[in-house]
Phi, psi and omega in degrees: 000318180296319180296321180293319179296318179297319179297318178297321180296317180297316179298317180296319181296316179296317180297321180295315181297316180292324181292331181276351181289155180295143179277146175081192183239132184299322180294317179297324178297314181292319178296322178296322178301311182290327176298318177296321178296313180300321182272007179063027173269071190290328176297318180293321178295318180299322180296338180272355178283156178292162179299323178301316179292320181291330175288328182283331183221129178289163179298320181295317180291325177297313180295321178296315177303313183295320179294318179292318180298325179291340175287337184254327182222129175263115179278113183269321182195161175226150175239124185246123178232134178292132182254316180198158179228132181224092181065240182264021176236126178243126181260130180243150172262119184250128175247117178266130172255115189222164172251123179270117178285332179290324179261351180054051177201160175279144181207165177240148181222124182244137179204175180253142178220140184260153171237129187237161177271131181215115182054040176079011180229154176278132180228148180278127178253103182272335182051050185215132175267093185301326184296334184287343183253003182298317182297321180293327177292317178299320178297316181296322178294322177303319180292328176298321179287327177294318186267351181063045181240174174062035179081004179262135173281136182304126179209107182292324177294319178294320178299314180300322178299315181294319179295319178294323177300318180295316181293319180293328178287319182213099184295341179283349178278078188293338184303329181291341176295328178291312178302320179297319179295323179293319178295315183293322181293326177286337175274002181064028173262073193293321179295318178294322179296318180294321178298314180295319180295320178296321177296321179296313181296315184290336182271336184275147175252358181267127181297324180295322177291317178299325180297313181290334176293315178295329177296319177295319178300319177299319179297323178295314179297321179296318179294332179271009176068024176259083187298319183297312180291330176296314179300315181299321180292317178296319179297319178297320179299318181289323177299318181289325180214095181300346181268005181283091183290331178298315180295322178297315180297317181294322180292317179298330180292339181276349184275000000 
């Protein structure tokens, strides 16, 4: 009887241990995540993220990030290779094969991503706050419309919309004020362009950035036939960055 009881205990223990193990395969989980991203099934991809990632980024922001990122980079395929295993964490080396619309060329990008056990299931641990990079993506898309690149037809109004979206989402992302000033000056909205350029200059601590901002301000004054203030703005731009050839050319044009 004791031997029979012991056998039952061993069987129960083995069943318990196997039952508590994570379901599925970590590599398949990660591959499924990228397949969903490629196919724009963002809700399904989000569901495969770890709880930590889901707490850091809402489902809506995750989907928005992915849609914006797809405007800049087309993910064509991924290659997943196991790199190391540490308990219930498996680290993979991921190579993304993508087309960059900003650079207008195909490229590869390799990085490491972990898959962890969570409530008995394998989950992708990105350790990334997707929402924090949304404004920079909006800004980059705005530049594609200004320059008419990456499959975008040049549209200054569309560019201005994207820059305003970035600013409205995060007013501290001052860089979009420069893009906005460039769009507005080409739309001949000189007062709006000057306002955006002044916000860019006042928010930046980099002299090179302040220099290009003053150059835009000079262009606005020049368009408004205020030659003296245009000269002062160009001179200020050169003082801040002696290598600003655009400001030098613009200043020489006033002589």
